[in-house]
N, C-alpha and C positions, 0 to 999 in steps of 0.2 A: 666348578671352580671354588666355590665357597666351601664346599664340603672338604675338598683337598687341602684348603687352608686350615680348617679345623684339625685335620689329620696331621698336618705338619706341625702345628702348634702343640698337639698332644705329644708328639715325639720330642719336641724341644722341652716341654714341661717335665716330662719323665726324666730327661737327662739332668735338667737343673735341680730336681728334687733330690737327686743323689749327693748334691754338694752340700747341703745344710748350711748355707750361709745365712747370717742374721739380715734383717732388712737394712740395717746400716751399711751393708756391703754391697748394695745394689750395683754401684758403679764398678766395683772390682768383678763381680760376676758378669756384668755386661761386657767388661774388658776381656774376660776369659772366652766368651762366646760372642764375638762382635757381629757375626753374621746371622744371629738368631732373629727371626721375624718377630717373636714376642717382645724383644727389646726395641725393635723399630717401632712397633705399635705403642708400647707403654711409654716410650720416650716423648711421644706426641701428646699424651694425656697423663698428667701427673697423678691423677686418682688411680689410674691403672697400675701404676708403679707400685703403689701401696697394696692394691688388691692382689697383684701378681705374687708378692711375698706371702700375704696373709693366707690366700687360698692354696698356694703352692704346698705349704707344709701342713696345712690343716685339713686337707681333703685327700682321701685315698686315691680318687680318680680325677682326672683333669678336664673331662668333657665340658663341664659347665664354664670353667675358666677360659678354655680354648674358644668356646662359642662367644663369650663376651669380648674376647680379643678380636675375634673374626667380625663381630658387629662393628667395632671400631674401625677395623680395616676396610670393610666393604660399605660401610654406611647404610646398612639395612636394619630392620628390625630383628630382635632376637628370635622372634617366631619364624622369620624367614630362614635364619641360619639353622635353626632346629629342624625345619621341615627339609631343607637341603641335606642336613646331616643324616636324617632319617632315610631319605630317598636315594642319596648319592654317595653315601660314606664309602671310602675305599674298602675293598674286599678284606684287607687285614683287620678291619674293625668290625666286620660282620660276625655274628654268632654262627657257629657251625651247628648244623642240625645233626642230631644223633640218629641212629638207625630207626628208632621208634617214632621219629618225627616230632618229638617234644622240644627240641632245642637244648635239652639238658643231657649231659654226658651219661 
């Protein structure tokens, strides 16, 4: 379940990154996507609101941010979320193995 939360958050963060809102427009963006779990989590913890915008636009991938949000959601250690992600991530996030078995295309 925690790995699925991370996957859902990654999808949300990918959508949000396309909007390029400045941090001052947090409420406007939240209003545009009221059902997003990332806003529900960040709304409970003000430091996460700031981190949400800083990391959203400054990192090419959102796994770390999604994992940090999942920590706040589930109340477990980051290492627990990372282990769950490694062991139970949804198939759409798994690397596909090539014919030679190296994992590279």
